[in-house]
N, C-alpha and C positions, 0 to 999 in steps of 0.2 A: 923780860921774864927767861925762867929757865926751869927745865925739868931735870930732876936729879938724875945722873947717869949718861947724859944726853949731851951732847955740843947742838948748839943750835942750827949749824948747818947740816946736821944729820937727822933731824926731825923731820918725819913726813911731813908735806905742805898743809895738810887737813890739820896737824895738830899745831903747827905755828899759826895758822889762821884762828884756831880755835882758842888758843892762848892770848889773843888780842881782841877777839871778837865777843867772848863769853864775858869778860870783867866789864867790856863796854856796853853789852847789852843789859848787863845787870844794874849797872849805874844809871844808864838811858831810862829803862823800865821802872828803875826805883824798886827792884825786887828784893824782898826781905829773904830771911832763911826758910821763912812759913812758906815760900812761894817758889822754893827750889827743889825739885824731886830728883832722886837718883835711884834708878832700877838696875838690877842685874839678875842674871839666871846661873843657875849651879844644878850640876846633875847628881842624882842619889841612886847608885847601884846597890839596892836594898837585897838583893840576891847573890851578890857577889862574896867570895872568899877573902877573909883578912888578908892582907899584903905579906904578913908575916904567918908563914906555916911552916909546917916540917917536911915539906916536901922540896926535893933536891933541888940546886940550882939550876939544872938544865931542864926541869920539867916547869911547863906553864901553869898547870893545875895539879892537884893531889891525885895520884893514880886513882882510877876507878871512878873520879867524880869529873862531871861536864862543868866546862866554865861557864857561869851563871851570866846574864847578859840583861836581866831583868833591872828596868831604870825607868826613872821619872824625872822629868825636869821640874824644877822649882823657882818660879818668878817671885822675886821681892821688890818692894820699893818703899820708900820713906822720904819725908822732906829733910833739907837740912839742919832745921830746929829739933829734930826728931820728936816734933809734937804730933806729928801724923804718920802712924804706921798704919799699914792697912793690912788686910787678909793676905796670905800668900797665894799664889797661882800654883797650881799643880797640873801638869802636863803629863798624861799617861796616854798608854797605848789603846786601852779599851774604851768604846763609847758606853757601855754599861758594864764596869767591873764587878766581878761576882760578891766582891766585899761590899757594895753599895747596894747589893739585892733590895733589902728592904727599908733603905735610907733615902730621904729626901735630899737630892743633891744640894739645895738651897740651904738645906739644915746644916750644911758642913763647915767647918771652921776654916774652910779653904774656897777658892774659886775652882772647880775642878773643869778641866779641858782635856780634849783627846786628839792625839795624830797617830796614825801607823807607827811610827818610828819614836813617838815620844820625844821629838824635837820641837822646838819653837820655830815655825815657818813664818814668811811673811802675811799669810793670811790669817794663821792664827794670833800673829801680833797684833794684827789690826783689829781683830776680832777683841781680842783682850783690851787694847787701848781704847776702843768705843765703848765696849760693854763694863768693863771693870775699872779702868784707870781714870776716865773723864768723868763720870758719875760721881765717884769717891771723892775726886779732888775738886770738882764743883760745889759738892755740899760741903767740905772741910773749909774751901775759901770763902763761900757765902758766910758761913758760922763766923769766920775773921774779917768779913766785910772787906775783902780781898776780890781782885776781879780777874787776875790772872794768873798763871805760873808757867814753869818751864821743867820740862823733862830731860833729865842728862842720862845717857846710856852708853854703853862701849860697844 
C-alpha cells in the first residue's frame, strides 16, 4: 500500500501498521460501509474579522479593533455509505450560554457541550463517545440488523 506524497520508509510506524491492520480488520470482521464511521472536528471563529481587510500588512488587526478569539468546536461524523449522518456536536465555552436562555438544550439540532477553552479534550471526548456516538450508532445498527461498527478518527 502507499500514501500519495510519502515513501513507505518515511511514513510513521503507526500509519504503516494502520495501512495493513485496517483493511485486514474490515475483511476479517466483514464490515460494510454502513459500519465504518469517520469523525473529525473543526473550529469556527465566529467573532473573527475576515482575513482580507483594508488593514495594512504590518497590522495584525484593523486599527482600533481588538482581535476576536470567540470560537466553538464542531464535531461531525457519518458512516462511509453516507446513510447515517448524525447531529453535529458543538463545543462552546459557557455551560449556559445566554443565547440558550429560554431554550431547552435537548431541543437543539446539535449536541451542545462546554469546556473552558472550547477545545475537545479527553474527558469531553469520552463523554461524547458514550453519550452521543454509541447510542446513535447502536440505534442505526439495530435498524440495519448489524452488530458492530468501527470509528476512524485522526
